[in-house]
Each structure stands twice: as C-alpha cells, then as structure tokens.
N, C-alpha and C positions, 0 to 999 in steps of 0.2 A: 337961181332961186328955185326954178321948177325942179331941177335935179336934186335939190335939198329937201323939198317938201313932198315930192312925188312918192318916194319909198314909204313914208309914213302914211300918206293918203291911201296908197295901194294896200298897205297892211290892214288898215282899218276897214277899207272897202272889202278886202278878201274875207275878213272875219264876218262882216255883215252878210256878204253874198253867200258864204258857205252855210250860214245859219238858215238861209231861205232856200237856196238851190245847191245841189252838188256841183263840184267843179266839172267843167267840160273837159273831155279827153281829146287830144289831137289824134287825127287819123294818120297812121304810119303809111308811108309810101315805100314798100319793100324795094330796095335798090336792085335786087336780083330779078325782079319781075316787072318793074315799072317801065313804061315806054319812055326811055330816057331821051329820045329825040325831041320830045316836047319841052324838055328842060335845058336844051343846049341854047347858047346865046348869052345875051346880056342880062345881068341881075344887079340891082342897086341895094346895097346894105342899108337897112333902115334902123334896126334896134337890136339890142341883145339883153338877155336876162339870165340871172343865175341866183342861187342861194347865197353865194359868196361874192363880195365885191372884187376880190382878187381874180376871179374867173373872167371878168369883163374889163378890168382896169386898163388893159392895153388899147381898148377902143376909145377911151376918153380923150385922147390927144388928137383923134382923127376928126376931120371935117366931113369927108365923104369917101365912099369906096364904090367903084364900078368893077364888077366881076364879069368875066367872059368864060363860059363853060364850053369846052370843045371835047369831042370824042377823038382820042388818039387812035384807038383800035377797039375791037369788040369788048374788051374787058378793062379799058383804061380811059379815064377822064382827066383832062387837064383844066385846071381852074387858074386863071390869071387875074390877079387883083391890081387895079390901078388905084392907088391909095393917096389921098391928099392929107398931108399933115401941115397945117399952116399954109405957107406959100409954096411948099415943096411937094413934088410928086415923086412917088416911088412905085416900083412894079415888083410884084412877087408872084411866084407860080407854085402851085401845089399839084401833086399827082395822086389821083385816087384810083384804086383797083376794085373791080367788081368780082365777086366770087359767086358761082352758082348756088352754093350751099349756105350763103350768108345773106341776110336781108339788110345789112348795113354796108357802108363803104369803108375800105381800108386806106388810110392815109399813108402814102409811101414814107418810110422812115419811122413810122409810129404804128406798128402793127397791133399794139394792145389797145389803141384808142378805138372807140366806137363812134362812127359818124352816121347818124340816123336821119333820114329824110321824113318830114311831116308835111301834111297838106296845109296850104295857106288858109284853108277854110277856118282853122282855129283862130285866125286873125280876121275872119270875115272878108277874105280876099282871095278870089279865084286865081288872080295873076300873081300870087305870092307863093313862097315856099319857106319852110322853117327847117333849119339844120341844127341838129343837136350834136355837140361835141362832148364826148364823155371819156375821161381818162380814169382808168381804174386806180385804186389806192396804190401808192408807191410801197406801202408796207401792208402785207396781207392781213395783219391784225387790225388795221384801221377800218372801221365800219363804213366810213364815208368815201365817196369818190374823191380823187385828187382834184378833178375839175369836172364840172357839168354845167354847160351853158347852152342856151337856145338862141339862135340868131334868125332874124326875120329879113327876108330878101323879097324885093318886088321887081316886076318887069319894067315898071315905069319909074322915072326919077321922082315924080310927084305922085303921091297916093293920098287918098282921103285921110285926114287926121284920125278918123274913126278906126282905121286899120291898125295903126300903132296903139291907140288906146285899147282896142279890143285885145290885141296881143298882150299888152301889159296887164290888163285886167285878168285874162285867163291864166297868165303866168303867175300872177300874185295869188290866185286861188290855190295854186300848187306850191306856195311859199317861195316862189322865185321873185324875191323883192329887190335884189340888186339890179338896177337897170341903167342902160345907157341908150340915148337916142342921138344919132349923128345930126349935127346942126344943118349941114348942107348949105352953108352960106357962101361958099366959093365955087368956082368952076370945077366941073368934073374933070379929072385927069384922064387922058387917053393914051 
C-alpha cells in the first residue's frame, strides 16, 4: 500500500515544496580526492530513486542487501553484495576503478557508466552515502539517459525512518519519483 501511495504523495509534496523553497542539492564526494579509507567496510542498502520505474525495478524483489567495500590496490575498489531475495541468499561482486583525472568511479565492464558519490547529508545522515549510477543514452540522438538512479546506503542496519523520508523528499524535489525501500524483514545474508 505504501509503495502505491508514496509516489503520488511525493509528487504532490515536491510541487508544494518547490513553490516554497528551492530543491536542496546533494554534495558530491569526488572519488579521485575523497579519503576513501573512511568509506571502506560494511554498508546497508536502504532505498533507491529514479525518474523511471525501470531503473529501480530489479530492487523490488529484494528484502535486504549488505555490501562490503574493500580496497584491492590504490586505484581499485571491490564491492561485494550479500543479497537476500526471499529465503535465498546470493553474492555478487563489482570492481570499481579510480582515475586521477575523473571525479567518478568506473565500473569494470561498463566504462561509459558514471558512478558518482554523494554525501549522506542530503538524507540528513552523516553515516550514509548516496551513489548515483548513470548510463548514457544508448542512442546518441536520445536526449535522456538510459538509466539514472540514486541509491542510499547506511553504515547501520537500522537507521532513523527520517533518513529515508528525507532522502525520498529531496529526490522527489528533483522529479525522482520512482522509489523502492527495502523491507528488511529477514536476516541479513553474510
């Protein structure tokens, strides 16, 4: 029920909010200069937003995800996801490369994608981070990105509900109305 009503509520709220105050802008964390040591370790996936439902559809079947970020060497990060889908656990690994001349991360096997890091302060959460995944248009004549989604991660499995609400509200102000919040009803996979 909440997932059905929430997008409409966020849309109406964003219109009212924009009439009173401009949208807040997230603070980018440039991957080529940020102290990445502080971001290594465990992260819990909380929510995702996009302008298009298709960009976040694959998260809707999930109950929870625990990620572990490790540094493989000075320019490579390894992200391992422990993913719960119903009663099953699966593990997936992604490799990201850092380049001194780029402020985003390059996902191995997808060099055209942009993976931008944003401060969790946009969700009113100092112990959170927001990752934007953006895939450029498949057709260069297409004005819109093929995919553009923002994902909220927290250091703790349980965060104040206001964190997710703030993330969704700020995203809605930017017309990111397709949302998914993981229910986290089952045990975390390890």
